[in-house]
C-alpha angles and dihedrals in degrees: 000000000000091000090050091051091049091049090052091051092048092055111118112225119226113230129193121199112203111187134131092218111088091202091058092045094050096045092048091048092049095048095044095044089055086057088057094250121145104244133190128179137212124192096204142025094253092049091048092050091051091052091048090053092049098050141007121258124194095205131022123196101205127191110217099203108058130138120249095014123021127211090250088059093050098043097072090050091052093050091046096053100027109026092168094057113107112228123202114188122217114211143162123248090253093060102051089125088061089053090056089050089051091050089054089051092056108278115147099215142333134232121201124222129279098039130171120235091251092058091050092050092050095050093045091047090053089049091052092051089049091049092050091048090053090048092050090050091049092049091048091050089049092051091046092049090049091050094048092046090055095051116111088214118083114249130185134163131199135196123235090275090058094250119143112254098165133020126163124213093256091060092046089052091050089051088045089230115165101171125110102229113066106133115084096023125117115260089230088065093052106031123054099176108112095206093054092048091047092052091055090050091050093048091053091052097047119121105267091216091063121077102215145124138211119241132190144142123245135184122222128185114238102214094189093058097026091233140104130265118212110205131189107215127200118183126182137169121254112226136189126228094279094048100257115144113248098175141295140287120208128189122193121196120194105231097166093116092047090051092050092048091049090051091049089050092050091047091050093048090049092050095047093044092050093046096050097042095065097052091044091054088050090053090050091053091051091049090051090052090054094044091050088058095243091129095045139291118326123208122225091251092051090048090052092051093046091048092054090047090051091052092051093047090047089054090053091048090051091050091050090050092049092049091051091049091049092049090050092050093049091049088061095238095131091063088067095060106056129142139165106285127196099222096193091053091046093051092045092054092049092049089051091048093052096039094097093052090050093049091052086066095038089247118157105228113190140165127208107193126198112239117245092011107178119237121254130225101243148125104274098206092050093048087053088052091052093052094041092053094047094046093045091050091049091051093046095049098040116088121232114290095025131128135245119190129186127194138179122207144148115251125178093335094314130106106238125204116188127194112190128179139177092226138128095297128217123272113245092242090058098047095087093047103047092091092056118105116268092359115139130173106248125195139120092285097048104037093094094051111098126215145129099244089235101096099087095040087054091049092050093047093050093048093048090047085060090052089253136118140222131210135179138210122190143168125193113260090358104076146255135265124202119194121197117196119198125181113261100228091187093071 
């Protein structure tokens, strides 16, 4: 990189001086040649234009007031054919207004006659720095374009009017676009997926003070392979330095294979869980027959061993059941079985069901319902599973003589169910991991508490399948509070 930068700096710019005054031409040529620039001269506008058409010049010193063809006549032709060429106009004091006109037409700077050599050097030096800056920007844009074009993810950008300003080959392939003209066209002409169009609209309307993006998953049909593409889409606004929205940038990742692998994993878990649950239940039945004495007398030691075996097998059965439930939730089946559910009545029944287990540990289990709480549209059995898991966890992790309190309220348009306990609490480093499969908090106080580590992942999956959310607050040795938020469909 250093060698490339040095090479760029060692490049000798080619300069053309177009002026009908020989004195000006000669003095410019002498001064610039002493600075080791490559200099050519033209005594008229037509001669200068011919030289410009024959070879490329980095910088052109152009006299505005020349007979036959003025600098103002030549300037548009230069900018049309060589937009990167830097033009410095030479003018007399009496024609400063023409210099301003030339600047509007694309000239970089102007230098009034007569000018000392030092002034000429300064203006040309500024022009060279400007030229190099433009070259660096062009090279950076080229590298960036090459990088984006080689990405396997689809990328496209729009301006504020929703016209395409950038689109890499991967995106064009995803859109199955085979035309030549893509840049400059409206996204509505090229994209017919409503979710993708809506995401661009949302990104353009986002609060410019917030640094955020919109994410979603969409499904496209791949006509060439007669199959579906599943794409993860991330769309964000593009902003300038003062926070004004200039357009949007959207990135599309093909996650079809990941989705298929995840489905295969869920199917495998369901199959294995189903196949092992039946034989384990059969073993439990046989153990019960033996423990009941139907196969002969059982000694106390044998009964102790069989009891421990039953507990272990029951744990495996519970895990298989939990895995089956999780696979069903992830398959989306529970969203097909919704009804209007009275949440207060549901919580009250779960509190009543777990009251005996709480009393066995002298735990005070209470519920404070909100009056006139509206029903929610949900799967009743799965909501029972959410409450059962949270209450069971609270009982298991709350020492004897503690308290568990449930409430139901409306918060910010959501129905909120809280389950608070005065239990052991969760260490801060474990809070983000408690919703991971098979993860359980392990320390001296919890090592004797049994469980599969699937309860909270099931709770989170059910809640999210109902377009809700769950959060947790906890403090060691002070207790834990879980809050479940469900959409209030009555708003």
